[in-house]
LUMLUMDREN-2810 file (N, C-alpha, C; in Angstrom, 1 decimal):
<atoms>
<atom><aa>X</aa><ch>A</ch><at>N</at><xx>-20.0</xx><yy>11.8</yy><zz>-3.3</zz></atom>
<atom><aa>X</aa><ch>A</ch><at>CA</at><xx>-18.5</xx><yy>11.3</yy><zz>-3.4</zz></atom>
<atom><aa>X</aa><ch>A</ch><at>C</at><xx>-18.1</xx><yy>10.7</yy><zz>-2.0</zz></atom>
<atom><aa>X</aa><ch>A</ch><at>N</at><xx>-18.4</xx><yy>11.0</yy><zz>-0.8</zz></atom>
<atom><aa>X</aa><ch>A</ch><at>CA</at><xx>-17.9</xx><yy>10.5</yy><zz>0.3</zz></atom>
<atom><aa>X</aa><ch>A</ch><at>C</at><xx>-18.8</xx><yy>9.0</yy><zz>0.6</zz></atom>
<atom><aa>X</aa><ch>A</ch><at>N</at><xx>-19.7</xx><yy>8.9</yy><zz>0.1</zz></atom>
<atom><aa>X</aa><ch>A</ch><at>CA</at><xx>-20.6</xx><yy>7.7</yy><zz>0.0</zz></atom>
<atom><aa>X</aa><ch>A</ch><at>C</at><xx>-20.3</xx><yy>6.6</yy><zz>-0.8</zz></atom>
<atom><aa>X</aa><ch>A</ch><at>N</at><xx>-19.5</xx><yy>7.0</yy><zz>-1.8</zz></atom>
<atom><aa>X</aa><ch>A</ch><at>CA</at><xx>-18.8</xx><yy>6.1</yy><zz>-3.1</zz></atom>
<atom><aa>X</aa><ch>A</ch><at>C</at><xx>-17.6</xx><yy>5.7</yy><zz>-2.5</zz></atom>
<atom><aa>X</aa><ch>A</ch><at>N</at><xx>-16.9</xx><yy>6.5</yy><zz>-1.6</zz></atom>
<atom><aa>X</aa><ch>A</ch><at>CA</at><xx>-15.7</xx><yy>6.2</yy><zz>-1.0</zz></atom>
<atom><aa>X</aa><ch>A</ch><at>C</at><xx>-16.0</xx><yy>5.0</yy><zz>0.1</zz></atom>
<atom><aa>X</aa><ch>A</ch><at>N</at><xx>-17.0</xx><yy>5.3</yy><zz>1.0</zz></atom>
<atom><aa>X</aa><ch>A</ch><at>CA</at><xx>-17.1</xx><yy>4.5</yy><zz>2.2</zz></atom>
<atom><aa>X</aa><ch>A</ch><at>C</at><xx>-17.8</xx><yy>3.0</yy><zz>1.3</zz></atom>
<atom><aa>X</aa><ch>A</ch><at>N</at><xx>-18.4</xx><yy>3.1</yy><zz>0.3</zz></atom>
<atom><aa>X</aa><ch>A</ch><at>CA</at><xx>-18.9</xx><yy>1.7</yy><zz>-0.1</zz></atom>
<atom><aa>X</aa><ch>A</ch><at>C</at><xx>-17.6</xx><yy>1.0</yy><zz>-0.6</zz></atom>
<atom><aa>X</aa><ch>A</ch><at>N</at><xx>-16.6</xx><yy>1.6</yy><zz>-1.4</zz></atom>
<atom><aa>X</aa><ch>A</ch><at>CA</at><xx>-15.2</xx><yy>0.9</yy><zz>-1.8</zz></atom>
<atom><aa>X</aa><ch>A</ch><at>C</at><xx>-14.6</xx><yy>0.5</yy><zz>-0.8</zz></atom>
<atom><aa>X</aa><ch>A</ch><at>N</at><xx>-14.6</xx><yy>1.0</yy><zz>0.5</zz></atom>
<atom><aa>X</aa><ch>A</ch><at>CA</at><xx>-14.0</xx><yy>0.7</yy><zz>1.8</zz></atom>
<atom><aa>X</aa><ch>A</ch><at>C</at><xx>-14.6</xx><yy>-0.5</yy><zz>2.2</zz></atom>
<atom><aa>X</aa><ch>A</ch><at>N</at><xx>-15.9</xx><yy>-0.6</yy><zz>2.3</zz></atom>
<atom><aa>X</aa><ch>A</ch><at>CA</at><xx>-16.6</xx><yy>-1.5</yy><zz>2.9</zz></atom>
<atom><aa>X</aa><ch>A</ch><at>C</at><xx>-16.5</xx><yy>-2.8</yy><zz>1.9</zz></atom>
<atom><aa>X</aa><ch>A</ch><at>N</at><xx>-16.5</xx><yy>-2.7</yy><zz>0.5</zz></atom>
<atom><aa>X</aa><ch>A</ch><at>CA</at><xx>-16.1</xx><yy>-3.8</yy><zz>-0.4</zz></atom>
<atom><aa>X</aa><ch>A</ch><at>C</at><xx>-15.0</xx><yy>-4.3</yy><zz>-0.4</zz></atom>
<atom><aa>X</aa><ch>A</ch><at>N</at><xx>-13.9</xx><yy>-3.7</yy><zz>-0.2</zz></atom>
<atom><aa>X</aa><ch>A</ch><at>CA</at><xx>-12.5</xx><yy>-4.0</yy><zz>-0.1</zz></atom>
<atom><aa>X</aa><ch>A</ch><at>C</at><xx>-12.2</xx><yy>-4.8</yy><zz>1.3</zz></atom>
<atom><aa>X</aa><ch>A</ch><at>N</at><xx>-13.0</xx><yy>-4.3</yy><zz>2.1</zz></atom>
<atom><aa>X</aa><ch>A</ch><at>CA</at><xx>-13.1</xx><yy>-5.1</yy><zz>3.7</zz></atom>
<atom><aa>X</aa><ch>A</ch><at>C</at><xx>-13.4</xx><yy>-6.4</yy><zz>3.7</zz></atom>
<atom><aa>X</aa><ch>A</ch><at>N</at><xx>-14.6</xx><yy>-6.6</yy><zz>2.8</zz></atom>
<atom><aa>X</aa><ch>A</ch><at>CA</at><xx>-15.4</xx><yy>-8.0</yy><zz>2.8</zz></atom>
<atom><aa>X</aa><ch>A</ch><at>C</at><xx>-14.6</xx><yy>-8.9</yy><zz>2.1</zz></atom>
<atom><aa>X</aa><ch>A</ch><at>N</at><xx>-13.9</xx><yy>-8.2</yy><zz>1.0</zz></atom>
<atom><aa>X</aa><ch>A</ch><at>CA</at><xx>-12.8</xx><yy>-9.4</yy><zz>0.2</zz></atom>
<atom><aa>X</aa><ch>A</ch><at>C</at><xx>-11.7</xx><yy>-9.8</yy><zz>1.0</zz></atom>
<atom><aa>X</aa><ch>A</ch><at>N</at><xx>-11.2</xx><yy>-8.7</yy><zz>1.9</zz></atom>
<atom><aa>X</aa><ch>A</ch><at>CA</at><xx>-10.1</xx><yy>-9.0</yy><zz>2.5</zz></atom>
<atom><aa>X</aa><ch>A</ch><at>C</at><xx>-10.6</xx><yy>-9.9</yy><zz>3.8</zz></atom>
<atom><aa>X</aa><ch>A</ch><at>N</at><xx>-11.7</xx><yy>-10.1</yy><zz>4.0</zz></atom>
<atom><aa>X</aa><ch>A</ch><at>CA</at><xx>-11.8</xx><yy>-10.9</yy><zz>5.1</zz></atom>
<atom><aa>X</aa><ch>A</ch><at>C</at><xx>-12.2</xx><yy>-12.1</yy><zz>4.8</zz></atom>
<atom><aa>X</aa><ch>A</ch><at>N</at><xx>-12.5</xx><yy>-12.5</yy><zz>3.5</zz></atom>
<atom><aa>X</aa><ch>A</ch><at>CA</at><xx>-13.1</xx><yy>-13.7</yy><zz>3.0</zz></atom>
<atom><aa>X</aa><ch>A</ch><at>C</at><xx>-11.6</xx><yy>-14.4</yy><zz>2.3</zz></atom>
<atom><aa>X</aa><ch>A</ch><at>N</at><xx>-10.7</xx><yy>-13.5</yy><zz>1.7</zz></atom>
<atom><aa>X</aa><ch>A</ch><at>CA</at><xx>-10.0</xx><yy>-14.2</yy><zz>1.0</zz></atom>
<atom><aa>X</aa><ch>A</ch><at>C</at><xx>-8.4</xx><yy>-13.6</yy><zz>1.1</zz></atom>
<atom><aa>X</aa><ch>A</ch><at>N</at><xx>-7.6</xx><yy>-14.6</yy><zz>0.8</zz></atom>
<atom><aa>X</aa><ch>A</ch><at>CA</at><xx>-5.9</xx><yy>-14.4</yy><zz>1.1</zz></atom>
<atom><aa>X</aa><ch>A</ch><at>C</at><xx>-5.4</xx><yy>-13.9</yy><zz>-0.6</zz></atom>
<atom><aa>X</aa><ch>A</ch><at>N</at><xx>-4.8</xx><yy>-13.0</yy><zz>-0.7</zz></atom>
<atom><aa>X</aa><ch>A</ch><at>CA</at><xx>-4.3</xx><yy>-12.6</yy><zz>-1.9</zz></atom>
<atom><aa>X</aa><ch>A</ch><at>C</at><xx>-2.7</xx><yy>-12.7</yy><zz>-2.0</zz></atom>
<atom><aa>X</aa><ch>A</ch><at>N</at><xx>-2.5</xx><yy>-13.4</yy><zz>-3.2</zz></atom>
<atom><aa>X</aa><ch>A</ch><at>CA</at><xx>-0.8</xx><yy>-13.9</yy><zz>-3.0</zz></atom>
<atom><aa>X</aa><ch>A</ch><at>C</at><xx>-0.5</xx><yy>-13.5</yy><zz>-4.6</zz></atom>
<atom><aa>X</aa><ch>A</ch><at>N</at><xx>0.6</xx><yy>-12.9</yy><zz>-4.9</zz></atom>
<atom><aa>X</aa><ch>A</ch><at>CA</at><xx>1.3</xx><yy>-12.6</yy><zz>-6.4</zz></atom>
<atom><aa>X</aa><ch>A</ch><at>C</at><xx>1.3</xx><yy>-13.8</yy><zz>-7.1</zz></atom>
<atom><aa>X</aa><ch>A</ch><at>N</at><xx>0.8</xx><yy>-13.8</yy><zz>-8.3</zz></atom>
<atom><aa>X</aa><ch>A</ch><at>CA</at><xx>1.0</xx><yy>-15.0</yy><zz>-9.2</zz></atom>
<atom><aa>X</aa><ch>A</ch><at>C</at><xx>2.3</xx><yy>-15.1</yy><zz>-9.7</zz></atom>
<atom><aa>X</aa><ch>A</ch><at>N</at><xx>2.6</xx><yy>-16.2</yy><zz>-10.4</zz></atom>
<atom><aa>X</aa><ch>A</ch><at>CA</at><xx>3.8</xx><yy>-16.3</yy><zz>-11.1</zz></atom>
<atom><aa>X</aa><ch>A</ch><at>C</at><xx>4.2</xx><yy>-15.4</yy><zz>-12.3</zz></atom>
<atom><aa>X</aa><ch>A</ch><at>N</at><xx>3.0</xx><yy>-15.3</yy><zz>-12.9</zz></atom>
<atom><aa>X</aa><ch>A</ch><at>CA</at><xx>3.0</xx><yy>-14.2</yy><zz>-14.1</zz></atom>
<atom><aa>X</aa><ch>A</ch><at>C</at><xx>3.4</xx><yy>-12.7</yy><zz>-13.8</zz></atom>
<atom><aa>X</aa><ch>A</ch><at>N</at><xx>3.3</xx><yy>-12.4</yy><zz>-12.7</zz></atom>
<atom><aa>X</aa><ch>A</ch><at>CA</at><xx>3.8</xx><yy>-11.1</yy><zz>-12.1</zz></atom>
<atom><aa>X</aa><ch>A</ch><at>C</at><xx>5.3</xx><yy>-11.2</yy><zz>-12.6</zz></atom>
<atom><aa>X</aa><ch>A</ch><at>N</at><xx>5.8</xx><yy>-10.1</yy><zz>-13.5</zz></atom>
<atom><aa>X</aa><ch>A</ch><at>CA</at><xx>7.2</xx><yy>-9.9</yy><zz>-13.6</zz></atom>
<atom><aa>X</aa><ch>A</ch><at>C</at><xx>7.7</xx><yy>-8.9</yy><zz>-12.4</zz></atom>
<atom><aa>X</aa><ch>A</ch><at>N</at><xx>8.7</xx><yy>-9.8</yy><zz>-11.7</zz></atom>
<atom><aa>X</aa><ch>A</ch><at>CA</at><xx>9.6</xx><yy>-9.1</yy><zz>-11.0</zz></atom>
<atom><aa>X</aa><ch>A</ch><at>C</at><xx>11.0</xx><yy>-9.0</yy><zz>-11.0</zz></atom>
<atom><aa>X</aa><ch>A</ch><at>N</at><xx>11.8</xx><yy>-7.8</yy><zz>-11.0</zz></atom>
<atom><aa>X</aa><ch>A</ch><at>CA</at><xx>11.2</xx><yy>-6.5</yy><zz>-10.2</zz></atom>
<atom><aa>X</aa><ch>A</ch><at>C</at><xx>10.2</xx><yy>-6.0</yy><zz>-11.1</zz></atom>
<atom><aa>X</aa><ch>A</ch><at>N</at><xx>9.4</xx><yy>-5.1</yy><zz>-10.5</zz></atom>
<atom><aa>X</aa><ch>A</ch><at>CA</at><xx>8.2</xx><yy>-4.4</yy><zz>-11.3</zz></atom>
<atom><aa>X</aa><ch>A</ch><at>C</at><xx>9.1</xx><yy>-3.2</yy><zz>-12.0</zz></atom>
<atom><aa>X</aa><ch>A</ch><at>N</at><xx>8.6</xx><yy>-3.0</yy><zz>-13.1</zz></atom>
<atom><aa>X</aa><ch>A</ch><at>CA</at><xx>9.1</xx><yy>-2.1</yy><zz>-13.9</zz></atom>
<atom><aa>X</aa><ch>A</ch><at>C</at><xx>7.6</xx><yy>-1.3</yy><zz>-14.0</zz></atom>
<atom><aa>X</aa><ch>A</ch><at>N</at><xx>7.6</xx><yy>0.1</yy><zz>-14.2</zz></atom>
<atom><aa>X</aa><ch>A</ch><at>CA</at><xx>6.6</xx><yy>1.0</yy><zz>-14.3</zz></atom>
<atom><aa>X</aa><ch>A</ch><at>C</at><xx>6.6</xx><yy>1.4</yy><zz>-15.6</zz></atom>
<atom><aa>X</aa><ch>A</ch><at>N</at><xx>5.4</xx><yy>1.6</yy><zz>-16.3</zz></atom>
<atom><aa>X</aa><ch>A</ch><at>CA</at><xx>4.9</xx><yy>2.0</yy><zz>-17.5</zz></atom>
<atom><aa>X</aa><ch>A</ch><at>C</at><xx>5.2</xx><yy>3.5</yy><zz>-17.2</zz></atom>
<atom><aa>X</aa><ch>A</ch><at>N</at><xx>6.1</xx><yy>4.2</yy><zz>-17.9</zz></atom>
<atom><aa>X</aa><ch>A</ch><at>CA</at><xx>6.4</xx><yy>5.4</yy><zz>-17.9</zz></atom>
<atom><aa>X</aa><ch>A</ch><at>C</at><xx>5.6</xx><yy>6.6</yy><zz>-18.9</zz></atom>
<atom><aa>X</aa><ch>A</ch><at>N</at><xx>5.0</xx><yy>5.6</yy><zz>-19.9</zz></atom>
<atom><aa>X</aa><ch>A</ch><at>CA</at><xx>4.1</xx><yy>6.3</yy><zz>-21.1</zz></atom>
<atom><aa>X</aa><ch>A</ch><at>C</at><xx>2.7</xx><yy>6.3</yy><zz>-20.6</zz></atom>
<atom><aa>X</aa><ch>A</ch><at>N</at><xx>2.2</xx><yy>5.8</yy><zz>-19.3</zz></atom>
<atom><aa>X</aa><ch>A</ch><at>CA</at><xx>1.0</xx><yy>5.7</yy><zz>-19.1</zz></atom>
<atom><aa>X</aa><ch>A</ch><at>C</at><xx>0.7</xx><yy>7.2</yy><zz>-18.1</zz></atom>
<atom><aa>X</aa><ch>A</ch><at>N</at><xx>-0.4</xx><yy>7.8</yy><zz>-17.9</zz></atom>
<atom><aa>X</aa><ch>A</ch><at>CA</at><xx>-0.7</xx><yy>8.7</yy><zz>-17.4</zz></atom>
<atom><aa>X</aa><ch>A</ch><at>C</at><xx>-0.8</xx><yy>8.3</yy><zz>-16.1</zz></atom>
<atom><aa>X</aa><ch>A</ch><at>N</at><xx>-1.4</xx><yy>7.1</yy><zz>-15.9</zz></atom>
<atom><aa>X</aa><ch>A</ch><at>CA</at><xx>-1.9</xx><yy>6.7</yy><zz>-14.4</zz></atom>
<atom><aa>X</aa><ch>A</ch><at>C</at><xx>-0.4</xx><yy>5.6</yy><zz>-14.0</zz></atom>
<atom><aa>X</aa><ch>A</ch><at>N</at><xx>0.1</xx><yy>5.7</yy><zz>-12.9</zz></atom>
<atom><aa>X</aa><ch>A</ch><at>CA</at><xx>1.1</xx><yy>4.7</yy><zz>-12.7</zz></atom>
<atom><aa>X</aa><ch>A</ch><at>C</at><xx>0.8</xx><yy>3.1</yy><zz>-12.7</zz></atom>
<atom><aa>X</aa><ch>A</ch><at>N</at><xx>1.2</xx><yy>2.6</yy><zz>-13.8</zz></atom>
<atom><aa>X</aa><ch>A</ch><at>CA</at><xx>0.9</xx><yy>0.9</yy><zz>-13.9</zz></atom>
<atom><aa>X</aa><ch>A</ch><at>C</at><xx>2.2</xx><yy>0.4</yy><zz>-13.9</zz></atom>
<atom><aa>X</aa><ch>A</ch><at>N</at><xx>2.1</xx><yy>-1.0</yy><zz>-13.7</zz></atom>
<atom><aa>X</aa><ch>A</ch><at>CA</at><xx>3.3</xx><yy>-1.8</yy><zz>-13.9</zz></atom>
<atom><aa>X</aa><ch>A</ch><at>C</at><xx>3.0</xx><yy>-2.4</yy><zz>-15.4</zz></atom>
<atom><aa>X</aa><ch>A</ch><at>N</at><xx>4.3</xx><yy>-2.5</yy><zz>-15.8</zz></atom>
<atom><aa>X</aa><ch>A</ch><at>CA</at><xx>4.5</xx><yy>-3.2</yy><zz>-17.3</zz></atom>
<atom><aa>X</aa><ch>A</ch><at>C</at><xx>3.9</xx><yy>-4.7</yy><zz>-17.1</zz></atom>
<atom><aa>X</aa><ch>A</ch><at>N</at><xx>3.0</xx><yy>-5.1</yy><zz>-17.8</zz></atom>
<atom><aa>X</aa><ch>A</ch><at>CA</at><xx>2.6</xx><yy>-6.7</yy><zz>-17.8</zz></atom>
<atom><aa>X</aa><ch>A</ch><at>C</at><xx>1.5</xx><yy>-6.8</yy><zz>-16.8</zz></atom>
<atom><aa>X</aa><ch>A</ch><at>N</at><xx>1.3</xx><yy>-5.7</yy><zz>-15.9</zz></atom>
<atom><aa>X</aa><ch>A</ch><at>CA</at><xx>0.2</xx><yy>-5.9</yy><zz>-14.8</zz></atom>
<atom><aa>X</aa><ch>A</ch><at>C</at><xx>0.9</xx><yy>-6.6</yy><zz>-13.6</zz></atom>
<atom><aa>X</aa><ch>A</ch><at>N</at><xx>0.0</xx><yy>-6.6</yy><zz>-12.7</zz></atom>
<atom><aa>X</aa><ch>A</ch><at>CA</at><xx>0.3</xx><yy>-7.2</yy><zz>-11.4</zz></atom>
<atom><aa>X</aa><ch>A</ch><at>C</at><xx>-0.7</xx><yy>-8.3</yy><zz>-11.3</zz></atom>
<atom><aa>X</aa><ch>A</ch><at>N</at><xx>-0.4</xx><yy>-9.7</yy><zz>-11.2</zz></atom>
<atom><aa>X</aa><ch>A</ch><at>CA</at><xx>-1.5</xx><yy>-10.9</yy><zz>-11.0</zz></atom>
<atom><aa>X</aa><ch>A</ch><at>C</at><xx>-1.4</xx><yy>-11.2</yy><zz>-10.0</zz></atom>
<atom><aa>X</aa><ch>A</ch><at>N</at><xx>-2.6</xx><yy>-11.3</yy><zz>-9.3</zz></atom>
<atom><aa>X</aa><ch>A</ch><at>CA</at><xx>-2.9</xx><yy>-12.0</yy><zz>-8.1</zz></atom>
<atom><aa>X</aa><ch>A</ch><at>C</at><xx>-3.6</xx><yy>-13.4</yy><zz>-8.0</zz></atom>
<atom><aa>X</aa><ch>A</ch><at>N</at><xx>-3.3</xx><yy>-14.2</yy><zz>-7.2</zz></atom>
<atom><aa>X</aa><ch>A</ch><at>CA</at><xx>-4.5</xx><yy>-15.3</yy><zz>-7.0</zz></atom>
<atom><aa>X</aa><ch>A</ch><at>C</at><xx>-5.0</xx><yy>-15.1</yy><zz>-5.6</zz></atom>
<atom><aa>X</aa><ch>A</ch><at>N</at><xx>-6.6</xx><yy>-15.5</yy><zz>-5.5</zz></atom>
<atom><aa>X</aa><ch>A</ch><at>CA</at><xx>-7.2</xx><yy>-15.4</yy><zz>-4.4</zz></atom>
<atom><aa>X</aa><ch>A</ch><at>C</at><xx>-7.6</xx><yy>-16.7</yy><zz>-3.8</zz></atom>
<atom><aa>X</aa><ch>A</ch><at>N</at><xx>-7.2</xx><yy>-16.7</yy><zz>-2.5</zz></atom>
<atom><aa>X</aa><ch>A</ch><at>CA</at><xx>-7.6</xx><yy>-18.0</yy><zz>-1.7</zz></atom>
<atom><aa>X</aa><ch>A</ch><at>C</at><xx>-8.6</xx><yy>-17.9</yy><zz>-0.9</zz></atom>
<atom><aa>X</aa><ch>A</ch><at>N</at><xx>-9.6</xx><yy>-18.7</yy><zz>-0.8</zz></atom>
<atom><aa>X</aa><ch>A</ch><at>CA</at><xx>-10.6</xx><yy>-18.5</yy><zz>0.1</zz></atom>
<atom><aa>X</aa><ch>A</ch><at>C</at><xx>-9.9</xx><yy>-18.8</yy><zz>1.7</zz></atom>
<atom><aa>X</aa><ch>A</ch><at>N</at><xx>-10.4</xx><yy>-18.0</yy><zz>2.4</zz></atom>
<atom><aa>X</aa><ch>A</ch><at>CA</at><xx>-9.9</xx><yy>-18.4</yy><zz>3.7</zz></atom>
<atom><aa>X</aa><ch>A</ch><at>C</at><xx>-11.0</xx><yy>-19.5</yy><zz>4.6</zz></atom>
</atoms>
């Protein structure tokens, strides 16, 4: 479990070092949360654009 968490953190760090993420226009603002879902999610999702640094 701890090794998997460490791998996730290393992978996220690698992405954040190489890319800049911005919110796409398809993301509906203000965010409305889906109350019917067990896991907290935004209705329509959160769309991101990745720009290489």
